[in-house]
C-alpha positions as CSV (number, residue, x, y, z in Angstrom):
1,M,-46.7,47.0,-21.7
2,A,-45.0,44.1,-23.5
3,H,-47.3,41.5,-25.1
4,I,-46.6,38.2,-23.5
5,T,-47.8,35.2,-25.9
6,A,-48.6,31.6,-24.9
7,D,-45.2,30.4,-25.6
8,D,-43.9,33.0,-23.3
9,A,-46.1,32.3,-20.5
10,R,-45.2,28.6,-21.0
11,R,-41.2,29.1,-21.0
12,R,-41.9,31.2,-17.4
13,H,-43.9,28.1,-15.8
14,R,-41.7,25.6,-17.2
15,P,-39.7,24.0,-14.5
16,W,-36.0,24.2,-14.2
17,V,-35.3,20.4,-13.8
18,S,-38.2,18.2,-15.5
19,L,-38.4,14.3,-15.2
20,H,-38.0,14.1,-18.9
21,G,-34.7,16.1,-18.7
22,L,-33.5,13.9,-16.0
23,R,-34.4,10.8,-17.9
24,R,-32.8,12.1,-20.9
25,E,-29.4,12.9,-19.3
26,A,-29.3,9.5,-17.2
27,A,-29.6,8.0,-20.7
28,R,-26.8,10.1,-22.1
29,I,-24.7,9.0,-19.3
30,R,-25.6,5.4,-19.4
31,L,-24.7,5.3,-23.7
32,S,-21.7,7.4,-23.2
33,L,-20.2,4.9,-20.5
34,A,-21.2,1.9,-22.5
35,A,-19.4,3.4,-25.6
36,G,-16.4,3.8,-23.2
37,L,-16.3,0.2,-22.3
38,R,-15.4,-0.7,-25.9
39,P,-11.7,-2.2,-26.1
40,G,-9.2,0.5,-26.7
41,E,-11.2,3.0,-25.0
42,P,-9.4,4.8,-21.7
43,V,-12.3,3.8,-19.6
44,T,-11.9,-0.1,-20.5
45,I,-8.2,-0.1,-20.3
46,A,-8.2,1.6,-16.7
47,A,-11.1,-0.8,-15.5
48,V,-9.2,-3.8,-16.9
49,A,-5.8,-2.6,-15.2
50,L,-7.7,-1.8,-11.8
51,L,-9.4,-5.2,-11.9
52,A,-6.3,-7.3,-13.1
53,L,-3.8,-5.7,-10.6
54,S,-6.3,-6.0,-7.6
55,L,-6.7,-9.8,-8.6
56,Y,-2.8,-10.2,-9.2
57,F,-2.2,-8.6,-5.5
58,M,-4.6,-10.5,-3.7
59,L,-3.6,-13.9,-5.0
60,L,-0.1,-13.1,-4.4
61,P,0.3,-11.0,-1.5
62,G,4.2,-12.0,-1.0
63,V,5.0,-9.7,-4.0
64,D,4.1,-6.6,-1.7
65,I,6.8,-8.1,1.1
66,A,9.3,-8.9,-1.5
67,V,9.4,-5.6,-2.9
68,S,9.6,-4.0,0.3
69,R,12.4,-5.8,1.3
70,L,14.3,-4.5,-1.4
71,F,14.4,-1.2,0.6
72,Y,14.7,-2.6,4.2
73,S,17.9,-4.0,6.1
74,P,17.4,-5.5,9.6
75,E,20.3,-3.0,10.8
76,A,19.2,0.1,9.1
77,G,15.5,-0.3,8.4
78,F,14.6,1.8,5.6
79,A,17.8,3.8,5.2
80,L,16.7,5.6,2.3
81,A,14.0,7.4,4.5
82,D,16.9,9.9,5.6
83,N,18.5,10.5,2.2
84,V,18.4,14.3,1.9
85,V,17.7,14.4,-1.8
86,L,14.7,11.6,-1.5
87,K,13.3,14.0,1.1
88,A,13.6,16.8,-1.2
89,L,12.1,15.1,-3.9
90,R,8.9,13.9,-1.8
91,K,8.3,17.7,-0.8
92,S,8.8,18.9,-4.4
93,S,5.4,17.0,-5.0
94,T,3.6,19.5,-2.8
95,Y,4.9,22.6,-4.8
96,A,4.5,21.0,-8.2
97,L,1.0,19.8,-7.4
98,M,0.1,23.6,-6.1
99,M,1.4,25.2,-9.3
100,I,-0.6,23.0,-11.6
101,V,-3.8,23.9,-9.7
102,L,-3.0,27.3,-9.9
103,G,-2.3,27.0,-13.5
104,L,-5.9,25.3,-14.2
105,L,-7.8,27.9,-12.0
106,G,-6.1,30.4,-14.3
107,E,-7.1,28.6,-17.6
108,I,-10.7,28.7,-16.1
109,A,-10.5,32.1,-15.2
110,V,-9.4,32.8,-18.9
111,G,-12.1,30.6,-20.4
112,L,-14.9,32.5,-18.5
113,R,-13.8,35.7,-19.8
114,A,-13.9,34.1,-23.5
115,A,-15.5,36.2,-26.3
116,A,-19.3,35.5,-26.4
117,G,-19.2,33.3,-23.5
118,R,-17.6,30.6,-25.4
119,F,-15.8,28.0,-22.7
120,R,-12.4,27.3,-24.2
121,H,-11.1,23.9,-25.1
122,Y,-8.5,24.1,-22.5
123,S,-10.9,25.6,-20.0
124,R,-13.0,22.7,-19.9
125,R,-10.1,20.1,-19.6
126,A,-8.8,22.0,-16.7
127,V,-12.7,21.9,-15.2
128,V,-12.3,17.8,-15.7
129,L,-9.2,17.7,-14.2
130,L,-9.7,19.7,-11.1
131,A,-12.9,17.8,-10.7
132,G,-10.8,14.3,-11.1
133,L,-8.2,15.7,-8.3
134,A,-11.4,16.3,-5.9
135,I,-12.9,12.7,-6.7
136,G,-9.8,10.4,-7.2
137,P,-6.7,11.4,-5.0
138,G,-9.2,13.4,-2.6
139,L,-12.5,11.7,-2.2
140,I,-11.9,8.0,-3.3
141,V,-8.1,7.6,-2.1
142,N,-7.6,10.0,1.1
143,G,-11.3,10.5,2.0
144,L,-12.7,6.5,1.8
145,L,-9.6,4.0,1.7
146,K,-6.7,5.6,3.3
147,S,-9.3,6.4,6.2
148,T,-11.5,3.4,6.3
149,W,-9.5,0.2,5.2
150,G,-6.7,0.4,8.2
151,R,-4.0,-1.3,6.3
152,P,-0.6,-0.8,8.3
153,R,2.3,0.7,6.4
154,P,5.2,-1.8,5.9
155,I,7.3,0.0,8.3
156,Q,4.6,-0.5,11.1
157,T,4.4,-4.2,10.6
158,D,6.2,-6.9,12.4
159,L,8.2,-7.8,8.9
160,F,9.9,-4.5,9.1
161,G,10.5,-3.6,12.5
162,G,6.9,-2.5,13.4
163,D,4.2,-4.4,15.8
164,A,1.5,-4.8,13.2
165,T,0.5,-7.9,10.9
166,F,1.1,-7.5,7.5
167,T,-2.4,-7.3,5.6
168,P,-2.8,-8.1,1.9
169,A,-4.3,-5.6,-0.4
170,W,-7.9,-4.7,-0.3
171,T,-8.4,-6.6,3.0
172,I,-9.7,-4.3,5.7
173,S,-8.0,-4.3,8.9
174,D,-7.7,-2.8,12.3
175,G,-3.7,-2.6,12.0
176,C,-3.8,1.0,11.5
177,A,-6.3,3.8,13.0
178,Q,-5.8,6.8,10.5
179,N,-3.7,7.9,7.3
180,C,-3.0,4.1,6.6
181,S,-1.2,2.5,3.7
182,F,-4.0,1.6,1.3
183,V,-3.8,3.2,-1.0
184,S,-0.9,5.8,-1.6
185,G,-2.2,9.4,-1.6
186,E,1.0,10.6,-3.0
187,A,1.3,8.1,-6.0
188,S,-2.6,9.0,-6.7
189,S,-1.8,12.5,-6.9
190,A,1.5,11.7,-9.0
191,A,-0.7,9.9,-11.5
192,W,-2.9,13.0,-11.6
193,M,-0.1,15.2,-12.3
194,V,0.9,13.3,-15.5
195,A,-2.7,13.3,-16.8
196,A,-2.5,16.7,-16.5
197,V,0.5,17.4,-18.4
198,W,-0.9,15.2,-20.9
199,L,-4.3,16.7,-21.1
200,M,-2.9,20.5,-20.9
201,T,0.1,20.1,-23.0
202,P,-0.1,21.1,-26.7
203,P,0.4,17.9,-28.8
204,E,3.6,19.0,-30.5
205,W,4.8,19.2,-27.1
206,R,3.9,16.0,-25.6
207,R,6.9,13.9,-26.9
208,W,9.1,15.7,-24.1
209,T,6.8,16.8,-21.5
210,V,4.6,13.3,-20.9
211,P,7.8,11.3,-20.8
212,A,9.4,13.9,-18.3
213,A,6.2,13.9,-16.1
214,L,5.8,10.2,-16.2
215,I,9.5,9.7,-14.8
216,Y,8.8,12.3,-12.0
217,G,5.6,10.6,-11.2
218,I,7.2,7.2,-11.0
219,A,10.1,8.5,-8.9
220,L,7.7,9.9,-6.4
221,S,5.6,6.6,-6.2
222,V,8.8,4.5,-5.8
223,N,10.1,7.2,-3.3
224,R,7.1,6.2,-1.0
225,M,8.4,2.6,-1.2
226,A,11.7,3.1,-0.6
227,F,10.7,5.1,2.9
228,G,8.6,2.0,4.1
229,G,5.4,4.3,3.5
230,H,3.6,1.9,1.1
231,Y,3.8,-1.4,-0.7
232,L,3.9,-1.9,-4.2
233,S,0.3,-2.6,-4.6
234,D,-0.7,0.6,-2.8
235,T,1.1,2.5,-5.6
236,L,-0.1,0.6,-8.5
237,L,-3.8,0.7,-7.6
238,S,-3.5,4.2,-6.8
239,W,-2.4,4.9,-10.2
240,A,-5.3,2.6,-11.5
241,I,-8.0,4.0,-9.6
242,T,-7.0,7.8,-10.5
243,G,-6.8,6.5,-14.3
244,L,-10.3,5.2,-14.1
245,V,-11.5,8.3,-12.6
246,L,-10.2,10.6,-15.1
247,A,-11.0,8.3,-17.8
248,V,-14.8,8.3,-16.9
249,L,-14.8,12.2,-16.3
250,H,-13.0,12.6,-19.7
251,R,-15.7,10.1,-21.4
252,L,-18.7,11.9,-19.7
253,T,-17.8,15.7,-20.3
254,L,-15.3,15.9,-23.1
255,A,-15.1,12.8,-25.5
256,C,-18.9,12.2,-25.4
257,P,-19.8,15.8,-26.5
258,V,-17.3,15.8,-28.9
259,E,-18.7,12.7,-30.8
260,A,-22.1,14.1,-30.5
261,R,-21.3,16.9,-32.4
262,R,-19.6,14.8,-35.0
263,A,-22.7,12.6,-35.3
264,R,-25.0,15.8,-35.7
265,R,-22.7,17.0,-38.3
266,G,-22.6,13.7,-39.8
267,Q,-26.6,13.9,-40.2
268,R,-27.0,17.2,-41.5
269,S,-24.4,16.5,-44.5
270,R,-26.3,13.5,-45.6
271,P,-28.9,14.4,-48.8
272,G,-32.5,14.8,-47.7
273,V,-31.6,15.7,-43.9
274,A,-32.5,19.2,-43.0
């Protein structure tokens, strides 16, 4: 019979989750977010962009109407909505998103099989991206905002041939029952795809891949405005919300551990530090 020491007994009876551990994790998260709010950090940039865009469209709601009128004529309505090429462009986003998700799942599978149980660098990024897709475009954009804000799409308003009344950004309305205009789900997914290309592409390839992904994402977003499906504010705020979600996740799961390891290495290298 194996001898059980006092330390072994304490470890066996130690709870999986302790109050001390929860407090330590909460403190780590607070410190990580506070560090992320420094000027120039992605979290700060995304938060400031979201706040500035929100204030801009709330104070100047006529900008949304003016931009939508660029794609509308009283005789033909939103004529570009019938364009075969633009329809194909919109449909392509579904396949592009699916391919990226499958690629990320494959990367995670490779990471799980890595030698000595070490999770690969790009596998961790893939986990963060999939979490961002679920939280940003999934939960916040489609699950919360589009389902509860009730903003009618441009094509549904009396300004562009519909019956509903125009509603400014961030104003809750009953002009739309479901799958409403605020904010754009497809623009949010487009922003996420750009982030996926940035994080998963080797640095030496980004000078070509990121501009291509950005052009594609902008084209998908403008396409929705050309179809009368979204206002400019729906599109830009979708990008800002998705960017903020991904920046926070990146800070908590990727950037913070890296900086913690660097700090530990710095302490070990100091004279007199064990």
